[in-house]
N, CA and C atoms as a LAMMPS dump frame, in Angstrom:
ITEM: TIMESTEP
0
ITEM: NUMBER OF ATOMS
651
ITEM: BOX BOUNDS ff ff ff
-5.0000000000000000e+02 5.0000000000000000e+02
-5.0000000000000000e+02 5.0000000000000000e+02
-5.0000000000000000e+02 5.0000000000000000e+02
ITEM: ATOMS id mol type element x y z
1 1 1 N 55.042 70.889 -348.81
2 1 2 C 55.229 71.38 -350.322
3 1 3 C 54.017 72.539 -350.346
4 2 1 N 52.597 72.327 -349.827
5 2 2 C 51.671 72.958 -349.854
6 2 3 C 50.641 72.557 -351.181
7 3 1 N 49.707 73.236 -351.424
8 3 2 C 48.939 73.23 -352.352
9 3 3 C 49.62 73.88 -353.719
10 4 1 N 49.763 73.244 -354.897
11 4 2 C 50.23 73.798 -355.885
12 4 3 C 49.233 73.983 -357
13 5 1 N 48.757 72.962 -357.5
14 5 2 C 48.07 72.199 -358.322
15 5 3 C 46.332 72.043 -357.989
16 6 1 N 45.598 72.573 -358.655
17 6 2 C 44.368 73.06 -358.611
18 6 3 C 43.486 71.448 -359.73
19 7 1 N 42.869 71.213 -359.66
20 7 2 C 42.168 70.207 -360.268
21 7 3 C 40.416 70.595 -360.515
22 8 1 N 40.28 70.912 -361.767
23 8 2 C 38.602 71.659 -361.717
24 8 3 C 37.811 70.258 -362.243
25 9 1 N 36.785 69.981 -362.088
26 9 2 C 35.728 68.767 -362.663
27 9 3 C 34.92 70.316 -363.338
28 10 1 N 34.761 70.775 -364.395
29 10 2 C 33.705 70.804 -365.417
30 10 3 C 34.418 72.231 -365.92
31 11 1 N 33.881 72.449 -367.088
32 11 2 C 34.534 73.643 -367.7
33 11 3 C 33.135 74.788 -368.062
34 12 1 N 32.267 74.596 -367.37
35 12 2 C 31.418 75.685 -367.132
36 12 3 C 31.449 76.93 -366.787
37 13 1 N 30.792 77.967 -366.431
38 13 2 C 30.999 79.196 -366.103
39 13 3 C 31.635 78.763 -364.936
40 14 1 N 31.087 78.384 -363.406
41 14 2 C 31.668 78.32 -362.827
42 14 3 C 33.102 77.559 -362.492
43 15 1 N 33.807 76.599 -363.422
44 15 2 C 34.483 76.275 -363.119
45 15 3 C 35.875 77.091 -363.942
46 16 1 N 35.306 77.713 -365.253
47 16 2 C 35.982 78.557 -365.784
48 16 3 C 36.471 79.618 -365.073
49 17 1 N 35.92 80.643 -364.124
50 17 2 C 35.854 81.323 -363.568
51 17 3 C 36.892 81.13 -362.519
52 18 1 N 36.734 79.847 -361.684
53 18 2 C 37.515 79.869 -360.08
54 18 3 C 38.986 79.077 -360.955
55 19 1 N 39.122 78.338 -362.285
56 19 2 C 40.668 78.378 -362.985
57 19 3 C 40.907 80.073 -363.039
58 20 1 N 40.296 80.855 -363.88
59 20 2 C 41.312 81.904 -364.191
60 20 3 C 41.774 82.466 -362.713
61 21 1 N 40.888 82.586 -361.571
62 21 2 C 41.355 83.361 -360.798
63 21 3 C 42.596 82.637 -359.56
64 22 1 N 42.553 81.38 -359.62
65 22 2 C 43.44 80.351 -359.108
66 22 3 C 44.494 80.448 -359.896
67 23 1 N 44.625 81.182 -361.441
68 23 2 C 45.93 81.274 -362.596
69 23 3 C 46.482 82.27 -362.201
70 24 1 N 45.329 83.241 -362.031
71 24 2 C 46.363 84.576 -361.537
72 24 3 C 46.717 84.639 -360.234
73 25 1 N 46.116 83.605 -359.12
74 25 2 C 46.747 83.714 -358.169
75 25 3 C 48.235 82.94 -358.076
76 26 1 N 48.452 81.957 -359.206
77 26 2 C 49.94 81.197 -359.324
78 26 3 C 49.732 79.678 -359.357
79 27 1 N 48.485 79.411 -359.135
80 27 2 C 48.329 77.793 -359.128
81 27 3 C 48.339 77.107 -360.993
82 28 1 N 48.92 76.101 -360.317
83 28 2 C 48.858 75.142 -361.544
84 28 3 C 47.38 74.589 -361.642
85 29 1 N 46.965 74.839 -362.908
86 29 2 C 45.075 74.443 -362.839
87 29 3 C 45.498 73.476 -364.074
88 30 1 N 44.518 72.451 -363.791
89 30 2 C 44.555 71.598 -364.729
90 30 3 C 42.717 71.356 -364.696
91 31 1 N 42.107 70.908 -365.497
92 31 2 C 40.806 71.242 -365.658
93 31 3 C 40.281 70.06 -366.957
94 32 1 N 39.018 69.2 -366.131
95 32 2 C 38.218 68.305 -367.09
96 32 3 C 37.161 68.248 -367.149
97 33 1 N 36.335 67.502 -368.564
98 33 2 C 35.074 67.785 -368.79
99 33 3 C 34.793 66.136 -368.616
100 34 1 N 33.55 65.986 -369.16
101 34 2 C 32.573 64.31 -369.141
102 34 3 C 33.341 64.249 -370.626
103 35 1 N 33.83 64.877 -371.598
104 35 2 C 34.281 64.354 -372.615
105 35 3 C 35.686 64.142 -372.591
106 36 1 N 36.524 63.611 -374.025
107 36 2 C 38.238 63.275 -373.592
108 36 3 C 38.825 64.82 -373.595
109 37 1 N 40.217 64.423 -373.659
110 37 2 C 40.631 65.508 -373.33
111 37 3 C 40.685 66.658 -374.616
112 38 1 N 40.986 65.412 -375.396
113 38 2 C 41.016 66.211 -376.91
114 38 3 C 40.364 67.274 -377.248
115 39 1 N 38.951 66.612 -376.953
116 39 2 C 37.913 67.336 -377.313
117 39 3 C 37.696 68.656 -376.208
118 40 1 N 37.558 68.213 -375.577
119 40 2 C 37.379 69.469 -374.442
120 40 3 C 38.483 70.554 -374.271
121 41 1 N 39.777 69.983 -374.938
122 41 2 C 40.969 71.213 -374.976
123 41 3 C 40.655 72.128 -376.149
124 42 1 N 39.752 71.79 -376.932
125 42 2 C 39.49 73.057 -377.904
126 42 3 C 38.356 73.817 -377.259
127 43 1 N 37.743 74.012 -376.186
128 43 2 C 37.292 74.692 -375.341
129 43 3 C 38.111 75.447 -374.568
130 44 1 N 38.971 74.78 -373.577
131 44 2 C 39.248 75.304 -372.78
132 44 3 C 40.726 76.052 -373.07
133 45 1 N 41.604 76.296 -374.553
134 45 2 C 42.595 76.581 -374.947
135 45 3 C 42.082 77.901 -375.031
136 46 1 N 40.969 78.277 -375.45
137 46 2 C 39.897 79.468 -375.894
138 46 3 C 39.879 80.545 -374.645
139 47 1 N 39.243 79.804 -373.467
140 47 2 C 38.706 80.314 -372.698
141 47 3 C 39.692 80.062 -371.467
142 48 1 N 40.006 79.286 -371.106
143 48 2 C 41.429 79.479 -370.029
144 48 3 C 42.561 78.66 -370.801
145 49 1 N 43.992 79.637 -371.483
146 49 2 C 44.56 78.776 -372.076
147 49 3 C 45.723 78.65 -371.804
148 50 1 N 46.04 78.971 -370.484
149 50 2 C 46.93 79.184 -369.349
150 50 3 C 46.769 77.024 -368.357
151 51 1 N 45.529 76.74 -368.663
152 51 2 C 45.387 75.745 -367.708
153 51 3 C 45.61 74.562 -368.637
154 52 1 N 45.621 73.319 -368.007
155 52 2 C 45.899 72.07 -368.568
156 52 3 C 44.795 71.554 -368.619
157 53 1 N 44.64 70.728 -369.711
158 53 2 C 43.308 70.22 -370.243
159 53 3 C 43.515 68.397 -369.668
160 54 1 N 42.916 67.801 -368.849
161 54 2 C 42.967 66.444 -368.974
162 54 3 C 42.121 65.295 -368.925
163 55 1 N 42.122 64.167 -369.084
164 55 2 C 41.047 63.101 -369.243
165 55 3 C 40.158 63.556 -367.429
166 56 1 N 39.33 63.256 -367.178
167 56 2 C 38.872 62.863 -365.779
168 56 3 C 38.98 62.196 -365.081
169 57 1 N 39.303 61.047 -365.834
170 57 2 C 40.211 59.965 -365.154
171 57 3 C 41.056 60.337 -364.053
172 58 1 N 41.928 61.082 -364.706
173 58 2 C 43.343 61.457 -364.399
174 58 3 C 43.394 62.437 -363.381
175 59 1 N 42.425 63.377 -363.336
176 59 2 C 42.302 64.734 -362.659
177 59 3 C 43.038 64.805 -361.126
178 60 1 N 42.416 63.816 -360.681
179 60 2 C 42.851 63.786 -359.769
180 60 3 C 43.81 63.376 -358.637
181 61 1 N 44.419 62.539 -359.714
182 61 2 C 45.738 61.797 -359.357
183 61 3 C 47.097 63.019 -359.232
184 62 1 N 46.983 64.398 -360.23
185 62 2 C 48.28 65.227 -360.076
186 62 3 C 47.586 66.533 -359.649
187 63 1 N 46.37 66.441 -358.737
188 63 2 C 45.585 67.716 -358.36
189 63 3 C 46.181 67.713 -356.554
190 64 1 N 46.475 68.909 -356.546
191 64 2 C 46.211 69.098 -354.784
192 64 3 C 44.848 68.832 -354.09
193 65 1 N 44.324 70.025 -354.699
194 65 2 C 42.877 70.542 -353.918
195 65 3 C 41.94 69.931 -355.557
196 66 1 N 41.018 69.089 -355.427
197 66 2 C 40.138 69.009 -356.564
198 66 3 C 38.586 70.03 -356.528
199 67 1 N 38.022 70.572 -356.735
200 67 2 C 37.175 71.214 -357.182
201 67 3 C 36.014 70.563 -358.102
202 68 1 N 34.918 70.199 -357.852
203 68 2 C 33.807 69.958 -358.284
204 68 3 C 32.766 71.077 -358.787
205 69 1 N 32.872 70.923 -360.275
206 69 2 C 32.252 72.425 -360.345
207 69 3 C 31.265 72.305 -361.697
208 70 1 N 30.306 70.958 -361.392
209 70 2 C 29.64 70.475 -362.534
210 70 3 C 27.842 70.422 -362.368
211 71 1 N 26.914 70.727 -362.502
212 71 2 C 25.504 70.781 -362.7
213 71 3 C 25.271 68.84 -361.477
214 72 1 N 24.891 69.818 -360.458
215 72 2 C 24.723 68.695 -359.159
216 72 3 C 23.704 67.296 -359.836
217 73 1 N 23.249 67.264 -360.796
218 73 2 C 22.483 66.098 -361.51
219 73 3 C 23.74 65.633 -362.234
220 74 1 N 24.687 66.237 -362.484
221 74 2 C 25.384 64.868 -363.011
222 74 3 C 27.129 64.918 -362.193
223 75 1 N 27.323 64.908 -361.121
224 75 2 C 28.44 64.475 -360.399
225 75 3 C 28.29 63.422 -360.338
226 76 1 N 27.578 62.278 -360.177
227 76 2 C 28.042 60.843 -359.647
228 76 3 C 28.269 60.366 -361.205
229 77 1 N 27.894 60.938 -362.145
230 77 2 C 28.653 60.464 -363.203
231 77 3 C 30.638 60.636 -363.21
232 78 1 N 31.086 61.4 -362.338
233 78 2 C 32.606 61.68 -362.124
234 78 3 C 33.049 60.43 -361.926
235 79 1 N 34.359 60.136 -361.806
236 79 2 C 34.928 58.899 -361.329
237 79 3 C 35.698 59.347 -359.974
238 80 1 N 34.476 59.069 -359.508
239 80 2 C 34.738 59.431 -357.445
240 80 3 C 35.267 58.812 -357.038
241 81 1 N 35.828 57.477 -357.42
242 81 2 C 36.491 56.54 -357.116
243 81 3 C 37.955 57.027 -356.857
244 82 1 N 38.202 58.149 -357.925
245 82 2 C 39.401 58.267 -357.446
246 82 3 C 39.757 59.496 -356.752
247 83 1 N 38.726 60.182 -355.877
248 83 2 C 39.008 61.185 -355.179
249 83 3 C 39.106 60.774 -353.202
250 84 1 N 39.411 59.548 -353.672
251 84 2 C 40.139 58.698 -351.808
252 84 3 C 41.524 59.577 -351.753
253 85 1 N 41.388 60.203 -350.628
254 85 2 C 42.351 60.463 -349.854
255 85 3 C 43.175 61.95 -350.333
256 86 1 N 41.999 62.535 -351.162
257 86 2 C 42.075 64.138 -351.426
258 86 3 C 41.541 64.861 -351.068
259 87 1 N 41.318 66.372 -350.985
260 87 2 C 40.595 67.508 -350.584
261 87 3 C 39.926 67.725 -351.371
262 88 1 N 38.436 67.638 -351.139
263 88 2 C 37.71 68.516 -352.154
264 88 3 C 36.603 69.329 -352.265
265 89 1 N 36.488 70.17 -353.207
266 89 2 C 35.35 71.637 -352.884
267 89 3 C 34.532 71.426 -353.456
268 90 1 N 33.753 71.598 -352.976
269 90 2 C 32.5 71.456 -353.427
270 90 3 C 31.624 72.845 -353.841
271 91 1 N 31.198 72.916 -355.154
272 91 2 C 31.065 74.644 -355.3
273 91 3 C 29.585 74.252 -355.87
274 92 1 N 29.008 72.866 -355.814
275 92 2 C 27.758 72.711 -356.684
276 92 3 C 25.989 73.181 -355.074
277 93 1 N 25.335 73.596 -355.973
278 93 2 C 23.814 73.929 -355.548
279 93 3 C 23.031 72.971 -356.138
280 94 1 N 22.013 72.695 -355.423
281 94 2 C 20.441 72.082 -355.646
282 94 3 C 19.709 73.446 -356.407
283 95 1 N 19.432 72.97 -357.541
284 95 2 C 18.6 73.683 -358.585
285 95 3 C 17.52 72.986 -359.153
286 96 1 N 16.601 72.94 -358.547
287 96 2 C 15.247 71.949 -359.178
288 96 3 C 15.265 72.64 -360.756
289 97 1 N 14.904 73.55 -361.206
290 97 2 C 14.779 73.979 -362.175
291 97 3 C 15.651 73.536 -363.427
292 98 1 N 16.982 73.112 -362.954
293 98 2 C 18.029 72.883 -363.645
294 98 3 C 18.197 71.78 -363.383
295 99 1 N 18.272 71.194 -362.519
296 99 2 C 18.883 69.87 -362.062
297 99 3 C 17.947 68.52 -362.219
298 100 1 N 16.682 69.658 -361.892
299 100 2 C 15.23 68.648 -362.368
300 100 3 C 15.07 67.692 -360.406
301 101 1 N 14.002 67.008 -360.216
302 101 2 C 13.956 66.826 -358.936
303 101 3 C 14.612 66.003 -358.351
304 102 1 N 15.617 65.731 -357.352
305 102 2 C 16.401 65.036 -356.842
306 102 3 C 15.926 64.697 -355.35
307 103 1 N 15.486 63.624 -355.032
308 103 2 C 14.597 63.199 -354.167
309 103 3 C 15.765 62.999 -352.88
310 104 1 N 17.142 62.678 -353.215
311 104 2 C 17.74 62.944 -352.188
312 104 3 C 18.308 64.114 -351.51
313 105 1 N 17.739 65.108 -352.44
314 105 2 C 18.281 66.457 -352.253
315 105 3 C 17.338 67.04 -351.604
316 106 1 N 16.061 66.701 -351.521
317 106 2 C 15.002 67.497 -350.896
318 106 3 C 14.379 67.644 -349.527
319 107 1 N 15.71 66.692 -348.808
320 107 2 C 15.674 66.618 -347.337
321 107 3 C 15.821 68.229 -346.861
322 108 1 N 15.108 68.591 -346.219
323 108 2 C 15.692 69.94 -345.761
324 108 3 C 16.648 70.295 -344.551
325 109 1 N 17.041 68.763 -343.695
326 109 2 C 17.467 68.872 -342.803
327 109 3 C 18.928 68.49 -343.04
328 110 1 N 18.942 67.952 -344.104
329 110 2 C 20.34 67.498 -344.535
330 110 3 C 21.066 68.318 -345.653
331 111 1 N 22.544 69.358 -345.833
332 111 2 C 22.588 69.573 -346.458
333 111 3 C 22.916 69.081 -347.956
334 112 1 N 23.157 70.028 -348.908
335 112 2 C 23.686 68.811 -350.114
336 112 3 C 24.846 68.417 -350.034
337 113 1 N 25.845 69.172 -349.449
338 113 2 C 27.136 68.661 -349.692
339 113 3 C 27.518 67.816 -348.558
340 114 1 N 26.272 67.14 -347.519
341 114 2 C 26.386 65.749 -346.899
342 114 3 C 25.872 64.722 -347.868
343 115 1 N 25.342 64.714 -348.623
344 115 2 C 24.516 64.02 -349.462
345 115 3 C 25.569 63.488 -350.889
346 116 1 N 26.133 64.492 -350.593
347 116 2 C 27.449 64.601 -351.531
348 116 3 C 28.868 63.856 -351.427
349 117 1 N 28.883 63.744 -350.302
350 117 2 C 29.713 63.433 -348.695
351 117 3 C 29.322 62.197 -349.244
352 118 1 N 28.5 61.411 -349.095
353 118 2 C 27.775 59.887 -348.699
354 118 3 C 28.16 59.029 -349.982
355 119 1 N 28.222 59.684 -350.83
356 119 2 C 28.943 59.344 -352.658
357 119 3 C 30.473 59.278 -352.919
358 120 1 N 31.173 59.554 -352.155
359 120 2 C 32.399 59.484 -352.095
360 120 3 C 33.424 58.681 -351.341
361 121 1 N 34.819 58.219 -351.677
362 121 2 C 35.276 57.1 -350.588
363 121 3 C 35.234 58.219 -349.589
364 122 1 N 35.438 57.176 -348.668
365 122 2 C 35.587 57.637 -347.175
366 122 3 C 36.537 58.15 -346.722
367 123 1 N 37.697 58.206 -347.784
368 123 2 C 38.749 58.829 -347.227
369 123 3 C 39.18 60.402 -348.089
370 124 1 N 38.149 60.642 -348.943
371 124 2 C 38.056 61.878 -349.234
372 124 3 C 37.435 62.711 -348.425
373 125 1 N 38.16 64.026 -348.404
374 125 2 C 37.77 65.349 -347.129
375 125 3 C 37.182 66.464 -348.418
376 126 1 N 35.437 66.782 -347.719
377 126 2 C 35.29 67.575 -348.362
378 126 3 C 34.923 68.736 -348.112
379 127 1 N 34.892 69.829 -348.576
380 127 2 C 35.076 71.42 -348.058
381 127 3 C 34.009 72.008 -349.02
382 128 1 N 33.112 72.972 -348.048
383 128 2 C 32.117 73.394 -349.073
384 128 3 C 32.446 74.939 -349.389
385 129 1 N 32.535 75.45 -350.44
386 129 2 C 32.612 76.805 -350.383
387 129 3 C 32.217 77.537 -352.005
388 130 1 N 32.335 78.756 -351.927
389 130 2 C 32.483 79.484 -353.533
390 130 3 C 31.325 78.844 -353.946
391 131 1 N 30.423 78.347 -353.264
392 131 2 C 29.256 77.965 -354.027
393 131 3 C 27.812 78.993 -353.64
394 132 1 N 28.079 80.092 -352.68
395 132 2 C 27.324 81.485 -352.521
396 132 3 C 27.475 82.571 -353.102
397 133 1 N 28.706 82.43 -353.861
398 133 2 C 28.824 83.902 -354.659
399 133 3 C 28.75 83.443 -356.032
400 134 1 N 27.864 84.926 -356.956
401 134 2 C 27.962 84.124 -358.568
402 134 3 C 29.039 84.115 -359.571
403 135 1 N 29.008 83.116 -360.058
404 135 2 C 30.215 83.154 -361.226
405 135 3 C 30.643 84.346 -361.491
406 136 1 N 29.933 84.835 -361.867
407 136 2 C 30.029 86.304 -362.489
408 136 3 C 31.097 87.246 -361.601
409 137 1 N 31.175 87.174 -360.127
410 137 2 C 31.374 87.823 -359.119
411 137 3 C 32.816 87.346 -359.084
412 138 1 N 32.745 85.937 -359.208
413 138 2 C 34.549 85.059 -358.496
414 138 3 C 35.576 86.125 -359.284
415 139 1 N 35.538 86.425 -360.318
416 139 2 C 36.533 87.012 -361.276
417 139 3 C 36.309 88.931 -360.707
418 140 1 N 35.243 89.489 -360.6
419 140 2 C 34.86 91.008 -360.303
420 140 3 C 35.71 91.548 -359.021
421 141 1 N 35.12 90.769 -357.934
422 141 2 C 35.214 90.997 -356.846
423 141 3 C 36.334 90.447 -355.934
424 142 1 N 37.502 89.607 -356.727
425 142 2 C 38.536 89.299 -355.945
426 142 3 C 39.634 90.016 -355.484
427 143 1 N 39.693 90.406 -354.306
428 143 2 C 40.494 91.388 -353.904
429 143 3 C 41.924 91.193 -353.004
430 144 1 N 43.134 91.546 -353.214
431 144 2 C 43.859 91.296 -352.221
432 144 3 C 43.843 90.909 -350.757
433 145 1 N 44.799 90.797 -350.13
434 145 2 C 44.488 90.514 -349.154
435 145 3 C 44.855 92.245 -348.278
436 146 1 N 43.74 92.257 -347.468
437 146 2 C 44.161 93.762 -346.663
438 146 3 C 43.01 94.535 -347.467
439 147 1 N 42.81 94.448 -348.459
440 147 2 C 42.13 95.568 -349.401
441 147 3 C 40.886 95.959 -348.736
442 148 1 N 39.797 97.522 -348.349
443 148 2 C 38.973 97.59 -348.319
444 148 3 C 38.097 97.339 -348.963
445 149 1 N 36.917 96.792 -347.875
446 149 2 C 35.184 95.832 -348.442
447 149 3 C 35.958 94.554 -349.054
448 150 1 N 37.177 93.836 -348.762
449 150 2 C 37.03 92.772 -349.241
450 150 3 C 35.701 91.909 -348.851
451 151 1 N 35.54 90.945 -350.264
452 151 2 C 33.971 89.603 -349.42
453 151 3 C 35.015 88.673 -349.119
454 152 1 N 33.811 88.275 -348.279
455 152 2 C 34.488 86.676 -347.365
456 152 3 C 33.447 85.564 -347.552
457 153 1 N 34.27 84.529 -347.994
458 153 2 C 33.368 83.402 -348.275
459 153 3 C 33.429 81.988 -347.36
460 154 1 N 32.343 81.84 -346.788
461 154 2 C 31.963 80.868 -345.704
462 154 3 C 32.493 79.332 -346.602
463 155 1 N 33.618 78.761 -345.386
464 155 2 C 34.147 77.714 -345.669
465 155 3 C 33.723 76.885 -344.753
466 156 1 N 33.027 75.237 -345.217
467 156 2 C 32.355 74.562 -344.077
468 156 3 C 32.89 73.088 -344.285
469 157 1 N 33.183 72.608 -343.157
470 157 2 C 34.213 71.416 -343.538
471 157 3 C 34.492 70.201 -342.439
472 158 1 N 35.012 69.23 -342.277
473 158 2 C 34.479 68.185 -340.919
474 158 3 C 36.19 67.998 -340.601
475 159 1 N 36.874 68.078 -341.606
476 159 2 C 38.42 67.892 -341.627
477 159 3 C 39.135 69.163 -341.439
478 160 1 N 39.872 69.486 -340.194
479 160 2 C 40.567 70.611 -339.738
480 160 3 C 41.32 71.149 -340.906
481 161 1 N 42.143 69.932 -340.515
482 161 2 C 43.582 70.182 -342.226
483 161 3 C 43.197 70.397 -343.636
484 162 1 N 41.813 69.862 -344.26
485 162 2 C 41.357 70.369 -345.18
486 162 3 C 40.711 71.499 -345.366
487 163 1 N 40.135 71.758 -344.236
488 163 2 C 39.516 72.979 -344.312
489 163 3 C 40.84 74.156 -344.108
490 164 1 N 41.694 73.839 -343.541
491 164 2 C 42.421 75.334 -343.263
492 164 3 C 43.386 75.361 -345.195
493 165 1 N 43.584 74.14 -345.466
494 165 2 C 43.897 74.194 -347.097
495 165 3 C 43.094 74.963 -347.647
496 166 1 N 42.2 74.683 -347.875
497 166 2 C 40.802 75.275 -348.808
498 166 3 C 40.98 76.916 -348.166
499 167 1 N 40.873 76.859 -346.577
500 167 2 C 40.538 78.825 -346.528
501 167 3 C 41.874 79.4 -347.314
502 168 1 N 43.2 78.58 -347.481
503 168 2 C 44.079 79.341 -347.723
504 168 3 C 44.122 79.687 -349.277
505 169 1 N 43.336 78.795 -350.014
506 169 2 C 43.023 78.642 -351.226
507 169 3 C 42.516 80.319 -351.215
508 170 1 N 41.265 80.238 -350.931
509 170 2 C 39.983 81.457 -350.681
510 170 3 C 40.692 82.594 -350.446
511 171 1 N 41.615 82.498 -349.487
512 171 2 C 42.677 83.162 -349.232
513 171 3 C 42.912 84.686 -350.945
514 172 1 N 44.266 83.382 -351.316
515 172 2 C 45.233 83.425 -352.097
516 172 3 C 44.292 83.691 -353.406
517 173 1 N 43.077 83.253 -353.434
518 173 2 C 42.252 83.661 -354.865
519 173 3 C 41.563 85.231 -354.411
520 174 1 N 41.549 85.55 -353.259
521 174 2 C 41.19 86.905 -353.686
522 174 3 C 40.212 87.046 -352.592
523 175 1 N 39.525 86.099 -351.692
524 175 2 C 38.718 86.242 -350.587
525 175 3 C 38.927 86.192 -349.048
526 176 1 N 38.293 86.581 -348.164
527 176 2 C 38.674 86.252 -346.481
528 176 3 C 37.545 85.127 -346.238
529 177 1 N 38.122 83.815 -345.904
530 177 2 C 37.76 82.773 -345.665
531 177 3 C 37.243 83.014 -344.293
532 178 1 N 35.984 82.473 -344.091
533 178 2 C 35.292 82.209 -342.634
534 178 3 C 34.876 81.304 -342.748
535 179 1 N 35.342 80.795 -341.522
536 179 2 C 35.171 79.541 -341.35
537 179 3 C 33.596 79.023 -340.758
538 180 1 N 32.522 78.766 -340.976
539 180 2 C 31.392 78.711 -340.05
540 180 3 C 30.631 77.665 -339.911
541 181 1 N 31.489 76.271 -339.714
542 181 2 C 31.847 74.934 -338.89
543 181 3 C 31.567 73.784 -339.929
544 182 1 N 31.203 72.921 -339.671
545 182 2 C 31.296 71.134 -340.257
546 182 3 C 30.055 71.341 -342.105
547 183 1 N 30.492 70.424 -342.082
548 183 2 C 29.378 70.013 -343.043
549 183 3 C 27.891 70.126 -343.366
550 184 1 N 27.15 69.727 -341.658
551 184 2 C 26.23 70.054 -341.013
552 184 3 C 25.553 70.898 -341.191
553 185 1 N 26.646 72.107 -340.992
554 185 2 C 26.595 73.726 -340.702
555 185 3 C 26.15 74.315 -342.054
556 186 1 N 26.782 73.429 -343.589
557 186 2 C 27.093 73.901 -344.674
558 186 3 C 25.513 74.636 -345.125
559 187 1 N 24.598 74.087 -344.936
560 187 2 C 23.073 74.303 -344.991
561 187 3 C 22.785 76.599 -345.374
562 188 1 N 23.698 76.76 -344.414
563 188 2 C 23.934 78.399 -344.567
564 188 3 C 24.038 79.024 -345.723
565 189 1 N 25.394 78.229 -346.695
566 189 2 C 25.639 78.575 -347.946
567 189 3 C 24.547 78.424 -348.74
568 190 1 N 23.726 77.747 -348.736
569 190 2 C 23.257 77.294 -349.339
570 190 3 C 21.871 77.995 -349.601
571 191 1 N 21.241 77.895 -351.386
572 191 2 C 19.807 79.036 -351.43
573 191 3 C 18.87 78.494 -350.821
574 192 1 N 18.477 80.14 -350.45
575 192 2 C 17.555 80.031 -349.305
576 192 3 C 17.796 80.672 -347.757
577 193 1 N 19.269 80.786 -348.188
578 193 2 C 20.092 81.672 -346.619
579 193 3 C 19.949 83.017 -347.195
580 194 1 N 20.014 83.342 -345.687
581 194 2 C 20.438 85.013 -346.388
582 194 3 C 21.581 85.151 -346.539
583 195 1 N 22.955 84.615 -346.74
584 195 2 C 24.074 84.618 -346.927
585 195 3 C 23.845 84.346 -348.233
586 196 1 N 23.205 83.982 -349.017
587 196 2 C 23.277 83.226 -350.629
588 196 3 C 23.382 84.454 -351.51
589 197 1 N 24.22 84.426 -352.199
590 197 2 C 24.024 85.702 -353.191
591 197 3 C 24.489 87.034 -352.198
592 198 1 N 25.245 87.257 -350.897
593 198 2 C 24.944 88.296 -350.631
594 198 3 C 26.701 88.481 -350.607
595 199 1 N 27.112 89.688 -350.709
596 199 2 C 28.361 89.608 -350.951
597 199 3 C 28.845 90.52 -349.813
598 200 1 N 29.242 89.979 -348.817
599 200 2 C 29.291 90.59 -347.622
600 200 3 C 30.869 90.667 -347.27
601 201 1 N 31.646 91.826 -346.721
602 201 2 C 32.452 91.825 -345.71
603 201 3 C 32.463 90.765 -344.46
604 202 1 N 33.722 90.087 -344.027
605 202 2 C 33.684 89.317 -342.843
606 202 3 C 32.923 89.56 -341.745
607 203 1 N 32.87 91.248 -341.467
608 203 2 C 32.206 91.531 -340.226
609 203 3 C 30.56 91.085 -340.476
610 204 1 N 30.256 91.466 -341.801
611 204 2 C 28.661 91.555 -342.571
612 204 3 C 28.521 90.008 -342.306
613 205 1 N 29.244 89.217 -342.955
614 205 2 C 29.3 88.191 -342.936
615 205 3 C 29.168 87.145 -341.51
616 206 1 N 29.397 87.801 -340.511
617 206 2 C 29.25 86.916 -339.224
618 206 3 C 28.32 87.604 -338.566
619 207 1 N 27.688 88.701 -338.941
620 207 2 C 26.386 89.361 -338.798
621 207 3 C 25.369 88.398 -338.884
622 208 1 N 25.219 88.574 -340.336
623 208 2 C 24.24 86.913 -341.223
624 208 3 C 24.17 86.024 -340.77
625 209 1 N 24.966 85.768 -340.046
626 209 2 C 25.31 84.172 -340.074
627 209 3 C 24.378 83.675 -339.273
628 210 1 N 23.99 84.767 -337.827
629 210 2 C 23.687 84.524 -337.091
630 210 3 C 21.907 84.404 -337.62
631 211 1 N 21.582 85.075 -338.12
632 211 2 C 20.221 84.996 -339.521
633 211 3 C 20.115 83.763 -340.011
634 212 1 N 21.23 83.587 -340.868
635 212 2 C 20.807 82.31 -341.4
636 212 3 C 20.674 81.032 -340.956
637 213 1 N 21.456 81.074 -339.63
638 213 2 C 21.28 79.468 -338.8
639 213 3 C 19.772 79.741 -338.403
640 214 1 N 19.306 81.084 -338.177
641 214 2 C 17.773 80.73 -337.443
642 214 3 C 17.249 80.946 -338.457
643 215 1 N 17.03 81.098 -340.105
644 215 2 C 16.025 80.174 -341.342
645 215 3 C 16.207 79.419 -341.615
646 216 1 N 17.464 78.599 -341.432
647 216 2 C 17.501 77.534 -342.27
648 216 3 C 16.751 76.386 -340.841
649 217 1 N 16.127 75.224 -341.407
650 217 2 C 15.944 74.31 -340.756
651 217 3 C 16.894 73.507 -339.727
């Protein structure tokens, strides 16, 4: 059947931008916030009227891919147990000015996604992507496959089928997926890396990847 339904935790700037490009690409999109669906729906009906607003507790069960697009300091408040057996996209970054000091994310030798994965059910398949592009660029830079200058997005994960599903999603919403390795390699997509915030085609991303790996401890 393939991936048809995208569930998104978070109706902020990143979550709504991802929702809109996913809807344009033909996906069914479900979105949840920390509040009840009735209250969240007042916001989402204006910003993304084509999306279905659901309660957070029921988001994962009806979604083929689940996107976590909340501030990093809040992800542990989500119903993480429901992510068992799901492919999960982590678009979060650790920003001390926004998140405050989170000691578990301070270790330079451990990417933030590995910390996130440690709090998910063991059967959840976590993939990192869509975190090194600005939320305002997600809609502006999306291009169909084969378009000149199409931007590439790094994709990192440890489960090959999950990585393949997420790469196909990235491609369909308008970007060239570039597999950069497992979650242990996802530091090259984090703040401080040469790839972070750089709008690069796939050849350019591959060139910068070597520099990024040299720059990341």
